[in-house]
N, C-alpha and C positions, 0 to 999 in steps of 0.2 A: 691404226690404219695399215701398218705393214705387218705381214706375216712371214717374212723371210723370202718373199719372192722379189722379182725385179721391178714390180709395179706396186703402187699403193693399193691397199686393200681395206675395205670397210669390214669391220668385225661382225656387224649385225646382219640383219636380213639382206639377202642378195637381190631382192626384187628390184627391178629397174636399174640395176647397176650396169654402167656402161664404161668399159675400159678401152682406152685408145693406145695403140702401139707407141712405144717411145720414139721420139725424134732424136736422132743422134747427129752431132756435128763434130768434125775434127777441127781443133783450134791450133794455130801456130803458124809461124814460129813466134812464141811469146817466151821471154826469159822466165824460167821457173813457172811454167804453165800451170801446173796443178795448184801451187800455192797462190798465185795471183788470181786465178779464176775462183778458187774457194773463198779468198778474201773478199772478192767482189760479191759473190752470192750471199755471204753472211754479213755484209755491211748494209744492213736493212735500211738505215736512215738515208742511204744514197740511192735506194731503188727509184724514187721519183725522178731522179736525173736521167736515168736510162730506161725506165719503164714509165712513160708519161701518163698512163692511166691511173697510176697511184699518186695521189696528191701528197700523202704523208704516211710514213711508216715509223712506228715506235715500238720498242720492246716494252712489254708490260711487267717484266720481272727483271731482277738483277742477278748478278753472279754468273757462273759459267753457263755458256750456251749449251743446250742439250735437249734430250727428250723431255717434253712437258713445257719447255719454254714457249712463251706466247708473244705474238705481235698484234698490235692494233693497226690495221691497214685501212686508210681512207681513200676510197675511189668513188666519191659521190655519196657513199654512206660507209659507216664504220663496220668492219668485220674483224673477228678475232681469228687469227691463224695460230694453230697449235702444232708444234714440232712433234711428230709421232715416231720418227725414226731419225737417228743422228749417228753418223759414223764420221768423225772429224776428218776433214780433208777429202772425203770420198762421197758421202751421200747425206742428203737432207730431204725429209718428207714432211709435208704440211697437210693438215686437215682443216677445212674451212666449213663452218655451219652457217647457213642462212635459213630463212623461213621456208624457202621452196626447194632447197637442195643441199646436198653435202658434196663438197669437192675435195679431191685428193690431188696433190701435186708432188711429184718426185723429181729431184735433181740428183744425177749421179755423175761423178767424175772418174775417169779411168786414165791411166798413163798412156801416152802415145809411143811413137817409135823412139823418142828421146825426151829429155827434160824440157825441151822447147815446144813440145806438142802434147796435147791431151784430147780426150774425147769427153764431151758434155752431152748427157742425154736428159731428156725431159719427158715425163709421162703424166697423163691426166686420167682421173677417174671421176665419174659423176654418179650420184644417186639422187633422183628427183623425188620429191615428196608431194603428197596430197594430189590435187588436180594436175599439177605439173607432171606427175608420174604418167598420167594418161597420154600426155603429149611428149613423152620423153624422146622419141626419135627426132622430133623437130627441135626441141630444146638442146638435145645433145649435139646436133649438127651445128647449131649456132654457137654453143659453148666451145666446141672443138675448134671451129674456125677462129673464133675470137682468141682463145687461149694460145693456139699455135702461132697466130699472127703476132701477138704480143711477144712471144718467146723467140720468134724469128728475129725481131728487133733486138732482143737481148743478145742473141748469138752474133748478130751483125756488129753490135757495139763491142763485143769481146774481140772480134776480128779487127775492127778499126783501132782499138787500143794497141794492138800489136804492131801496127804500121807506123 
């Protein structure tokens, strides 16, 4: 999914690929901001507590977390999320395959003005398949709104944790 750019990328055919600019939020003050935010992002089993649309999240593999690691995410139906880019404590990208679309999610952490502040960015990419590709402008609008709304809650929870 990642080709060295700042947003997730699909390696295959670029037809109907829709990329949205990253949402960036500055977090803090949070003691050890980078470490705490990264720990929360990679504590997959706790996702349902702060991202309510996910009912259950489990790792499908064991060992060290990294590129190729997979998650089973239940949000009404099960999907497999594969980590396609992993830079410990800084960036994690996921690719999700469904029958009608391919989704790319990218989370990136950057240092802030001091250790109590950091920047968290989130980017999305969609590739619609089959008949969904014909209606990709409508589907992309819905997916963008839903995805960003979910992640605005994620960001709000990070801020609330700091208070």
